[in-house]
C-alpha positions, 0 to 999 in steps of 0.5 A: 077739210081743216080749219086752221089759223095762224097760231095753229098753223104748226099743229097736225090734226090726227085723222085716226079713222079708217080709209073710205072706199071709193064706192058710195050709196049712189045718187040718192044721198051724199055718199059718193065721190065729190070734187071741190070748187077750188081747194084741190080736193076730192072727197070720198064719202061712204060707209060712215067715213069721210076721206079727203084726197089732196090733189095736184097735177102731179099727185094725189095723197090721202088727207083728213079722215072723219067719222060720220055722226049723222045724216051728212055730218062728220066729226074729227078733232072737235070740228063738225063737217056738214055736206048738204045736197043742192037742188040736184044730186050732182051738187052739194055744199060742204061747211065746217061749224068753226068756219064761215062760208061754204065749199061747193062740191060737184059729184064725179064718177071715179077717183082721179087716176093718180089717186089709185096708185101710190105716189113715190116718196123720194125727195124729188117727188116731194119737192114737185108736190110741194112746189105744185101745191103752192103753184095751184093754190097760193093767191098772192105771188104777184102781190108779193113780187115772187116769181114762183117758177124762178124759185123752182128753177133755182132750187129743184136742181139741188134735190136728188135721190140722196137729199136728206130730210134735213136738207129738203126741209131747209130748201122748202123753208128758203123757198117760202121765206120771201113770202113773209106770210104767217099762214105759210109753214113747213113742218117735219115732225117737231121741226117747223119753219114759219114767220110773220110780216117783217116788223111784227111779232107773232103772238105767243103765250109769253107775249100774251102773258106779258101784255096782259100783266101790263094792262092789268097793272096799268090800265085796269088797276082801279077798275071797279069790276074785272073778270076773266073768262074762257080760260083767261083768253077773254077779259072784261072790265068796267073802267072807273069814273063811268068810263067805257067798258073794256073787252080783251080777246086774245084768241077766238078759240082755246077757251076749253078742253071740254069735248076735245075743244070742239067749236060747240064747247068754245061757243058755249064758253064765249056765250057764258062770257058775253051773257055775263058781260053784256047784260041789259043794264050794262049795254044801256049805260056804257058810253063806249066799249074798247075791244082789245085785239092787239095780242090775238092769235086767231082761231075760229072766224065763226066765233068772231062773227058770233061776237059781232052779232052782239054788237049790232042792232041791224043786220049787215055784211061782214065781208065776202069770202072767195077762194082761188079755183084755177090751178093755172090762173091765180086771178080766177076765184070762186064766186064771192060768198057774203058772210052776214052778221045778224043781231043776236037774240040776246042783249046787244051793245050798239054804242061806240066801239074802239078796236085796238089792233097791232101786228100781233092781231092775226087771222081770226083776230083780223077777220073779226076786225074786218067784220066791224068795219061796216058795223052800224054805229060808230066804230074806230080802229086805233093802234097799228096795222094787223098782221095781214093773213085772213084765209083758212089754212090749207094743210097739204101732206107731202109724200115723204111725210112732211106737211106744207101749210098755205092760204088760198082764200081772200076776205073782201070788203064791199068794194072788193079790197083785200088786206092780205099782206098789208093788214088792216090799217088803223084810223088812228095810229098809236104805238103798240107794246113797244119797248119805249111804251113798256119802259115809260109805262105808257099805253098810248092806244088804250089811253086814246080809246078811253079819251075818245069814248069817255064823252 
Protein backbone atom coordinates (compact mmCIF):
# COMPACT_ATOMS: atom_id res chain seq x y z
CA UNK A 1 0.00 0.00 0.00
CA UNK A 2 1.68 3.16 -1.19
CA UNK A 3 0.44 6.59 -0.29
CA UNK A 4 1.81 8.80 -3.04
CA UNK A 5 0.62 12.19 -4.25
CA UNK A 6 1.20 14.42 -7.20
CA UNK A 7 4.71 15.77 -6.67
CA UNK A 8 5.84 12.37 -5.40
CA UNK A 9 4.24 10.47 -8.25
CA UNK A 10 7.56 9.85 -10.00
CA UNK A 11 9.31 8.40 -6.97
CA UNK A 12 9.83 4.71 -6.24
CA UNK A 13 9.48 3.46 -2.68
CA UNK A 14 12.16 0.88 -2.12
CA UNK A 15 10.81 -2.36 -0.68
CA UNK A 16 13.98 -4.00 0.58
CA UNK A 17 12.38 -6.74 2.67
CA UNK A 18 12.26 -10.44 2.06
CA UNK A 19 9.14 -11.83 0.34
CA UNK A 20 6.37 -13.26 2.47
CA UNK A 21 5.22 -16.83 2.25
CA UNK A 22 1.61 -17.62 1.48
CA UNK A 23 1.18 -19.46 4.76
CA UNK A 24 -0.16 -17.55 7.76
CA UNK A 25 -0.69 -18.22 11.42
CA UNK A 26 -4.35 -19.08 10.86
CA UNK A 27 -7.59 -17.34 11.72
CA UNK A 28 -6.49 -16.35 15.24
CA UNK A 29 -4.71 -13.18 14.00
CA UNK A 30 -4.11 -11.00 11.00
CA UNK A 31 -1.57 -13.37 9.43
CA UNK A 32 -2.80 -14.98 6.25
CA UNK A 33 -4.03 -13.94 2.83
CA UNK A 34 -6.34 -10.97 2.25
CA UNK A 35 -8.01 -9.37 -0.76
CA UNK A 36 -8.75 -5.64 -0.69
CA UNK A 37 -12.12 -4.20 -1.64
CA UNK A 38 -10.97 -2.27 -4.68
CA UNK A 39 -7.30 -1.41 -5.31
CA UNK A 40 -6.62 -4.67 -7.20
CA UNK A 41 -4.50 -6.03 -4.39
CA UNK A 42 -3.91 -9.23 -2.45
CA UNK A 43 -1.88 -9.13 0.78
CA UNK A 44 0.17 -11.95 2.25
CA UNK A 45 0.90 -11.39 5.95
CA UNK A 46 3.08 -13.77 7.88
CA UNK A 47 6.48 -14.45 9.42
CA UNK A 48 6.87 -10.75 10.22
CA UNK A 49 6.47 -9.59 6.61
CA UNK A 50 3.78 -7.72 4.67
CA UNK A 51 3.83 -8.63 0.97
CA UNK A 52 1.59 -6.97 -1.58
CA UNK A 53 0.50 -8.65 -4.82
CA UNK A 54 -0.85 -6.36 -7.55
CA UNK A 55 -3.48 -8.22 -9.55
CA UNK A 56 -5.41 -7.71 -12.78
CA UNK A 57 -7.38 -10.10 -14.97
CA UNK A 58 -4.16 -10.85 -16.87
CA UNK A 59 -1.42 -10.59 -14.24
CA UNK A 60 -0.17 -10.85 -10.69
CA UNK A 61 3.04 -9.08 -9.70
CA UNK A 62 4.70 -8.58 -6.35
CA UNK A 63 4.36 -5.03 -5.05
CA UNK A 64 5.41 -3.36 -1.83
CA UNK A 65 6.97 -5.17 1.09
CA UNK A 66 7.08 -4.05 4.73
CA UNK A 67 8.53 -5.38 7.97
CA UNK A 68 6.32 -6.10 10.96
CA UNK A 69 6.98 -3.71 13.85
CA UNK A 70 4.20 -4.72 16.24
CA UNK A 71 0.93 -6.67 16.45
CA UNK A 72 -0.78 -5.95 13.14
CA UNK A 73 1.58 -3.08 12.28
CA UNK A 74 4.16 -2.88 9.50
CA UNK A 75 6.58 -0.14 8.45
CA UNK A 76 8.25 0.72 5.16
CA UNK A 77 9.93 3.96 4.10
CA UNK A 78 8.46 6.02 6.93
CA UNK A 79 4.84 4.86 6.51
CA UNK A 80 3.20 2.76 9.20
CA UNK A 81 0.55 0.31 7.99
CA UNK A 82 -1.95 -1.14 10.45
CA UNK A 83 -4.19 -4.18 9.94
CA UNK A 84 -7.03 -4.63 12.43
CA UNK A 85 -9.42 -7.57 12.53
CA UNK A 86 -13.12 -6.88 12.22
CA UNK A 87 -15.87 -8.49 14.24
CA UNK A 88 -15.04 -11.84 12.69
CA UNK A 89 -11.72 -13.28 11.62
CA UNK A 90 -12.55 -13.10 7.91
CA UNK A 91 -12.69 -9.31 7.68
CA UNK A 92 -10.13 -6.66 8.55
CA UNK A 93 -9.24 -3.01 7.87
CA UNK A 94 -5.98 -1.62 6.54
CA UNK A 95 -4.85 1.93 7.21
CA UNK A 96 -1.75 4.04 6.62
CA UNK A 97 -0.84 6.74 9.13
CA UNK A 98 -0.16 9.32 6.39
CA UNK A 99 -3.50 8.75 4.67
CA UNK A 100 -7.16 9.14 5.63
CA UNK A 101 -9.77 6.41 5.60
CA UNK A 102 -9.38 2.64 5.55
CA UNK A 103 -9.25 -0.23 3.06
CA UNK A 104 -11.50 -3.18 3.71
CA UNK A 105 -9.95 -6.67 3.61
CA UNK A 106 -11.54 -10.09 3.07
CA UNK A 107 -9.63 -13.21 4.06
CA UNK A 108 -9.02 -15.68 1.21
CA UNK A 109 -7.84 -19.28 1.31
CA UNK A 110 -5.12 -19.18 -1.34
CA UNK A 111 -3.27 -16.85 -3.66
CA UNK A 112 -4.85 -16.42 -7.11
CA UNK A 113 -3.41 -18.88 -9.60
CA UNK A 114 -1.69 -16.07 -11.52
CA UNK A 115 0.33 -15.24 -8.40
CA UNK A 116 1.87 -18.71 -8.29
CA UNK A 117 3.58 -18.50 -11.68
CA UNK A 118 5.85 -15.93 -13.32
CA UNK A 119 4.37 -13.25 -15.54
CA UNK A 120 6.12 -13.04 -18.93
CA UNK A 121 8.29 -9.94 -19.39
CA UNK A 122 7.89 -9.44 -23.14
CA UNK A 123 6.66 -6.06 -24.49
CA UNK A 124 3.19 -7.30 -25.46
CA UNK A 125 2.55 -8.64 -21.95
CA UNK A 126 3.80 -5.39 -20.43
CA UNK A 127 1.37 -3.55 -22.70
CA UNK A 128 -1.52 -5.76 -21.64
CA UNK A 129 -0.77 -5.29 -17.91
CA UNK A 130 -0.46 -1.52 -18.40
CA UNK A 131 -3.75 -1.24 -20.26
CA UNK A 132 -5.56 -3.60 -17.89
CA UNK A 133 -4.35 -1.71 -14.80
CA UNK A 134 -6.09 1.43 -16.05
CA UNK A 135 -9.09 -0.48 -17.38
CA UNK A 136 -9.81 -1.99 -13.95
CA UNK A 137 -8.95 0.96 -11.69
CA UNK A 138 -9.09 4.39 -13.37
CA UNK A 139 -12.40 6.12 -12.51
CA UNK A 140 -12.45 9.08 -14.91
CA UNK A 141 -12.45 7.83 -18.52
CA UNK A 142 -16.09 8.84 -19.08
CA UNK A 143 -15.64 12.24 -17.45
CA UNK A 144 -12.62 12.92 -19.66
CA UNK A 145 -14.26 11.59 -22.84
CA UNK A 146 -11.67 8.85 -23.36
CA UNK A 147 -12.56 5.51 -25.02
CA UNK A 148 -9.90 3.33 -23.38
CA UNK A 149 -10.83 0.32 -25.53
CA UNK A 150 -10.23 2.38 -28.66
CA UNK A 151 -6.85 3.36 -27.23
CA UNK A 152 -5.94 -0.33 -26.88
CA UNK A 153 -7.12 -1.08 -30.41
CA UNK A 154 -4.99 1.73 -31.78
CA UNK A 155 -1.74 1.01 -29.97
CA UNK A 156 -1.59 -2.73 -29.24
CA UNK A 157 -0.89 -3.70 -32.89
CA UNK A 158 2.23 -1.51 -32.72
CA UNK A 159 3.78 -3.68 -29.98
CA UNK A 160 5.64 -6.91 -30.75
CA UNK A 161 8.39 -9.04 -29.26
CA UNK A 162 11.15 -6.79 -30.61
CA UNK A 163 9.65 -3.47 -29.45
CA UNK A 164 12.34 -1.53 -27.58
CA UNK A 165 11.84 -0.18 -24.05
CA UNK A 166 12.17 3.35 -25.38
CA UNK A 167 9.48 2.73 -27.98
CA UNK A 168 7.20 1.10 -25.40
CA UNK A 169 7.66 4.02 -23.01
CA UNK A 170 6.70 6.43 -25.78
CA UNK A 171 3.57 4.42 -26.59
CA UNK A 172 2.49 4.32 -22.93
CA UNK A 173 3.05 8.07 -22.66
CA UNK A 174 0.93 8.77 -25.73
CA UNK A 175 -1.82 6.52 -24.40
CA UNK A 176 -2.27 8.48 -21.17
CA UNK A 177 -1.39 11.97 -22.42
CA UNK A 178 -5.02 12.86 -23.30
CA UNK A 179 -6.02 12.27 -19.66
CA UNK A 180 -4.14 15.43 -18.56
CA UNK A 181 -4.09 13.94 -15.06
CA UNK A 182 -1.32 14.99 -12.67
CA UNK A 183 -1.79 11.71 -10.78
CA UNK A 184 -0.99 9.65 -13.89
CA UNK A 185 2.61 8.91 -14.82
CA UNK A 186 4.78 6.39 -16.65
CA UNK A 187 8.24 5.63 -15.29
CA UNK A 188 11.21 3.70 -16.60
CA UNK A 189 14.16 4.35 -14.33
CA UNK A 190 15.01 8.04 -14.53
CA UNK A 191 12.71 8.58 -17.48
CA UNK A 192 9.26 9.85 -16.49
CA UNK A 193 6.21 11.07 -18.34
CA UNK A 194 3.75 13.14 -16.31
CA UNK A 195 1.72 16.28 -16.92
CA UNK A 196 -0.97 18.44 -15.39
CA UNK A 197 -4.20 20.07 -16.48
CA UNK A 198 -3.71 22.36 -19.50
CA UNK A 199 -3.12 25.97 -18.51
CA UNK A 200 -1.64 25.06 -15.13
CA UNK A 201 1.88 24.58 -13.82
CA UNK A 202 2.85 21.63 -11.64
CA UNK A 203 4.70 22.92 -8.55
CA UNK A 204 8.47 22.56 -8.53
CA UNK A 205 11.15 23.73 -6.13
CA UNK A 206 12.02 26.49 -8.59
CA UNK A 207 8.42 27.71 -8.86
CA UNK A 208 7.99 27.56 -5.10
CA UNK A 209 11.21 29.52 -4.50
CA UNK A 210 10.24 32.20 -7.02
CA UNK A 211 6.76 32.64 -5.55
CA UNK A 212 8.05 32.70 -1.98
CA UNK A 213 10.69 35.34 -2.80
CA UNK A 214 8.02 37.49 -4.46
CA UNK A 215 5.65 37.17 -1.50
CA UNK A 216 8.32 37.90 1.10
CA UNK A 217 9.57 40.99 -0.73
CA UNK A 218 6.17 42.38 -1.73
CA UNK A 219 3.61 41.18 0.80
CA UNK A 220 5.59 40.51 3.97
CA UNK A 221 8.31 43.16 3.84
CA UNK A 222 6.69 45.19 6.63
CA UNK A 223 5.40 42.28 8.67
CA UNK A 224 6.28 42.80 12.35
CA UNK A 225 6.71 39.05 12.77
CA UNK A 226 7.66 36.42 10.20
CA UNK A 227 9.13 32.95 10.62
CA UNK A 228 9.74 29.82 8.54
CA UNK A 229 9.06 26.32 9.83
CA UNK A 230 9.23 22.73 8.59
CA UNK A 231 12.31 23.09 6.37
CA UNK A 232 10.83 26.25 4.89
CA UNK A 233 7.63 24.62 3.68
CA UNK A 234 5.52 26.50 6.22
CA UNK A 235 5.75 30.29 6.70
CA UNK A 236 3.79 32.44 9.11
CA UNK A 237 3.61 36.23 9.36
CA UNK A 238 1.61 38.79 11.31
CA UNK A 239 0.60 41.43 8.77
CA UNK A 240 1.10 45.09 9.73
CA UNK A 241 -1.54 47.43 11.08
CA UNK A 242 -3.37 44.87 13.20
CA UNK A 243 -4.02 42.96 10.00
CA UNK A 244 -4.77 39.28 9.56
CA UNK A 245 -2.30 36.49 9.99
CA UNK A 246 -0.69 34.88 6.95
CA UNK A 247 0.07 31.15 6.80
CA UNK A 248 1.76 29.77 3.69
CA UNK A 249 1.93 25.99 3.24
CA UNK A 250 3.83 24.75 0.17
CA UNK A 251 3.26 21.06 0.87
CA UNK A 252 1.95 18.56 3.39
CA UNK A 253 5.20 16.71 3.87
CA UNK A 254 8.93 17.06 3.34
CA UNK A 255 9.25 18.87 6.65
CA UNK A 256 12.15 16.81 7.97
CA UNK A 257 14.52 13.96 7.17
CA UNK A 258 14.30 12.63 10.73
CA UNK A 259 13.20 8.99 10.90
CA UNK A 260 13.51 8.82 7.10
CA UNK A 261 10.87 11.53 6.75
CA UNK A 262 8.21 9.42 8.43
CA UNK A 263 4.68 10.66 8.90
CA UNK A 264 5.25 10.84 12.66
CA UNK A 265 8.32 13.05 12.17
CA UNK A 266 6.46 15.32 9.73
CA UNK A 267 3.53 15.56 12.14
CA UNK A 268 5.87 16.59 14.95
CA UNK A 269 7.33 19.38 12.79
CA UNK A 270 3.87 20.61 11.82
CA UNK A 271 2.84 20.68 15.47
CA UNK A 272 5.94 22.69 16.35
CA UNK A 273 4.92 25.28 13.79
CA UNK A 274 1.25 25.37 14.80
CA UNK A 275 2.03 25.50 18.52
CA UNK A 276 4.32 28.47 17.88
CA UNK A 277 1.89 30.28 15.59
CA UNK A 278 -1.55 29.50 16.97
CA UNK A 279 -0.99 30.67 20.52
CA UNK A 280 -3.94 31.49 22.75
CA UNK A 281 -3.14 35.20 22.50
CA UNK A 282 -2.85 35.20 18.71
CA UNK A 283 -5.96 33.11 18.06
CA UNK A 284 -7.97 35.63 20.11
CA UNK A 285 -6.69 38.83 18.52
CA UNK A 286 -6.41 37.94 14.81
CA UNK A 287 -9.19 39.51 12.72
CA UNK A 288 -8.63 36.85 10.07
CA UNK A 289 -6.20 34.28 8.72
CA UNK A 290 -4.95 33.98 5.13
CA UNK A 291 -3.92 30.43 4.21
CA UNK A 292 -1.83 30.49 1.04
CA UNK A 293 -1.89 27.21 -0.91
CA UNK A 294 -1.22 28.65 -4.36
CA UNK A 295 2.00 26.66 -4.67
CA UNK A 296 1.32 23.40 -2.83
CA UNK A 297 2.65 20.11 -4.15
CA UNK A 298 0.54 17.86 -1.93
CA UNK A 299 1.72 15.16 0.45
CA UNK A 300 -0.22 13.65 3.33
CA UNK A 301 -3.98 14.13 3.49
CA UNK A 302 -3.77 13.30 7.20
CA UNK A 303 -1.52 16.31 7.81
CA UNK A 304 -4.10 18.48 6.08
CA UNK A 305 -6.82 17.16 8.37
CA UNK A 306 -4.53 17.81 11.33
CA UNK A 307 -4.22 21.45 10.31
CA UNK A 308 -7.98 21.72 9.78
CA UNK A 309 -8.44 20.51 13.37
CA UNK A 310 -6.65 23.67 14.55
CA UNK A 311 -9.18 25.82 12.67
CA UNK A 312 -12.50 24.74 14.16
CA UNK A 313 -14.25 24.69 17.50
CA UNK A 314 -16.87 22.14 16.38
CA UNK A 315 -16.53 18.72 14.74
CA UNK A 316 -17.64 18.32 11.14
CA UNK A 317 -17.08 16.10 8.09
CA UNK A 318 -14.30 17.15 5.73
CA UNK A 319 -15.35 14.89 2.84
CA UNK A 320 -16.12 11.25 2.12
CA UNK A 321 -13.66 8.98 0.36
CA UNK A 322 -14.47 6.08 -1.94
CA UNK A 323 -12.56 3.88 -4.41
CA UNK A 324 -13.51 2.18 -7.64
CA UNK A 325 -13.98 -1.51 -6.78
CA UNK A 326 -15.39 -3.31 -9.84
CA UNK A 327 -12.86 -4.11 -12.60
CA UNK A 328 -15.64 -4.32 -15.18
CA UNK A 329 -17.83 -1.39 -14.07
CA UNK A 330 -16.29 2.06 -13.47
CA UNK A 331 -19.54 3.30 -11.87
CA UNK A 332 -19.24 0.98 -8.87
CA UNK A 333 -17.31 2.02 -5.75
CA UNK A 334 -16.60 1.13 -2.17
CA UNK A 335 -18.96 2.57 0.43
CA UNK A 336 -18.06 6.25 0.93
CA UNK A 337 -16.18 6.69 4.21
CA UNK A 338 -16.71 10.05 5.95
CA UNK A 339 -13.49 11.70 7.14
CA UNK A 340 -14.09 13.73 10.32
CA UNK A 341 -12.44 16.92 11.50
CA UNK A 342 -12.34 16.92 15.30
CA UNK A 343 -11.25 20.08 17.20
CA UNK A 344 -7.69 19.72 18.43
CA UNK A 345 -6.78 19.72 22.12
CA UNK A 346 -4.69 22.85 21.59
CA UNK A 347 -5.32 26.54 20.88
CA UNK A 348 -7.49 26.87 17.78
CA UNK A 349 -8.28 29.71 15.42
CA UNK A 350 -12.01 29.77 14.61
CA UNK A 351 -12.36 33.21 13.01
CA UNK A 352 -12.61 34.19 9.32
CA UNK A 353 -10.27 32.38 6.91
CA UNK A 354 -9.33 33.24 3.32
CA UNK A 355 -7.85 30.34 1.34
CA UNK A 356 -5.69 31.25 -1.67
CA UNK A 357 -5.59 28.60 -4.40
CA UNK A 358 -4.49 28.15 -8.01
CA UNK A 359 -3.64 25.57 -10.62
CA UNK A 360 -0.46 24.73 -8.69
CA UNK A 361 -2.53 23.70 -5.66
CA UNK A 362 -2.24 19.94 -6.05
CA UNK A 363 -3.42 16.74 -4.37
CA UNK A 364 -3.25 17.04 -0.55
CA UNK A 365 -3.33 20.81 -1.05
CA UNK A 366 -6.70 20.24 -2.69
CA UNK A 367 -8.05 17.77 -0.15
CA UNK A 368 -7.17 20.30 2.55
CA UNK A 369 -8.98 23.00 0.58
CA UNK A 370 -11.98 20.68 0.34
CA UNK A 371 -11.74 19.97 4.07
CA UNK A 372 -12.31 23.69 4.73
CA UNK A 373 -15.38 24.03 2.51
CA UNK A 374 -17.80 23.00 5.29
CA UNK A 375 -15.69 24.47 8.08
CA UNK A 376 -17.86 26.14 10.73
CA UNK A 377 -17.34 29.87 10.49
CA UNK A 378 -16.57 32.21 7.63
CA UNK A 379 -14.29 30.71 4.97
CA UNK A 380 -13.70 32.22 1.52
CA UNK A 381 -11.68 30.83 -1.42
CA UNK A 382 -9.79 33.34 -3.57
CA UNK A 383 -7.69 32.87 -6.70
CA UNK A 384 -7.98 30.22 -9.40
CA UNK A 385 -9.29 26.61 -9.55
CA UNK A 386 -7.03 23.96 -8.05
CA UNK A 387 -5.32 21.31 -10.19
CA UNK A 388 -8.09 18.68 -9.94
CA UNK A 389 -6.39 15.54 -8.51
CA UNK A 390 -7.36 14.18 -5.12
CA UNK A 391 -6.85 10.41 -4.94
CA UNK A 392 -3.99 8.56 -3.34
CA UNK A 393 -1.84 7.31 -6.22
CA UNK A 394 -1.59 3.64 -7.08
CA UNK A 395 1.86 2.42 -8.06
CA UNK A 396 1.51 -0.50 -10.46
CA UNK A 397 4.58 -2.47 -11.42
CA UNK A 398 4.83 -3.81 -14.94
CA UNK A 399 6.50 -7.16 -15.71
CA UNK A 400 9.34 -5.50 -17.65
CA UNK A 401 10.33 -3.31 -14.68
CA UNK A 402 8.50 -0.14 -15.69
CA UNK A 403 5.94 1.48 -13.37
CA UNK A 404 2.54 3.01 -14.02
CA UNK A 405 0.98 5.51 -11.60
CA UNK A 406 -2.75 6.21 -11.52
CA UNK A 407 -5.60 7.26 -9.21
CA UNK A 408 -8.59 5.10 -8.29
CA UNK A 409 -10.38 7.15 -5.59
CA UNK A 410 -12.82 10.05 -5.33
CA UNK A 411 -13.20 12.62 -2.55
CA UNK A 412 -16.88 13.58 -2.31
CA UNK A 413 -18.61 16.65 -0.92
CA UNK A 414 -21.69 16.25 1.30
CA UNK A 415 -23.79 16.40 -1.88
CA UNK A 416 -21.77 13.63 -3.55
CA UNK A 417 -19.85 15.93 -5.91
CA UNK A 418 -16.21 15.45 -6.87
CA UNK A 419 -13.84 18.10 -8.22
CA UNK A 420 -11.55 15.70 -10.09
CA UNK A 421 -10.46 17.10 -13.43
CA UNK A 422 -11.87 20.60 -12.96
CA UNK A 423 -10.38 21.43 -9.55
CA UNK A 424 -12.08 23.29 -6.72
CA UNK A 425 -13.22 26.70 -8.00
CA UNK A 426 -12.61 29.90 -6.05
CA UNK A 427 -15.52 31.95 -4.78
CA UNK A 428 -13.64 35.10 -5.78
CA UNK A 429 -11.55 34.90 -8.95
CA UNK A 430 -8.20 36.68 -9.07
CA UNK A 431 -5.05 36.09 -11.16
CA UNK A 432 -2.38 33.92 -9.55
CA UNK A 433 1.33 34.49 -10.26
CA UNK A 434 0.84 35.42 -13.89
CA UNK A 435 3.58 37.11 -15.88
CA UNK A 436 1.62 40.34 -15.73
CA UNK A 437 1.29 40.10 -11.96
CA UNK A 438 5.04 39.61 -11.58
CA UNK A 439 5.94 42.39 -14.03
CA UNK A 440 3.68 44.94 -12.37
CA UNK A 441 4.50 43.78 -8.84
CA UNK A 442 0.90 42.82 -8.17
CA UNK A 443 -0.50 40.08 -5.95
CA UNK A 444 -4.21 40.49 -6.53
CA UNK A 445 -5.38 37.42 -4.60
CA UNK A 446 -3.34 38.35 -1.54
CA UNK A 447 -4.55 41.97 -1.62
CA UNK A 448 -8.18 40.90 -1.96
CA UNK A 449 -7.81 38.59 1.03
CA UNK A 450 -6.25 41.31 3.18
CA UNK A 451 -9.01 43.76 2.32
CA UNK A 452 -11.73 41.21 3.09
CA UNK A 453 -10.27 40.19 6.44
CA UNK A 454 -8.99 43.51 7.74
CA UNK A 455 -12.39 44.66 9.00
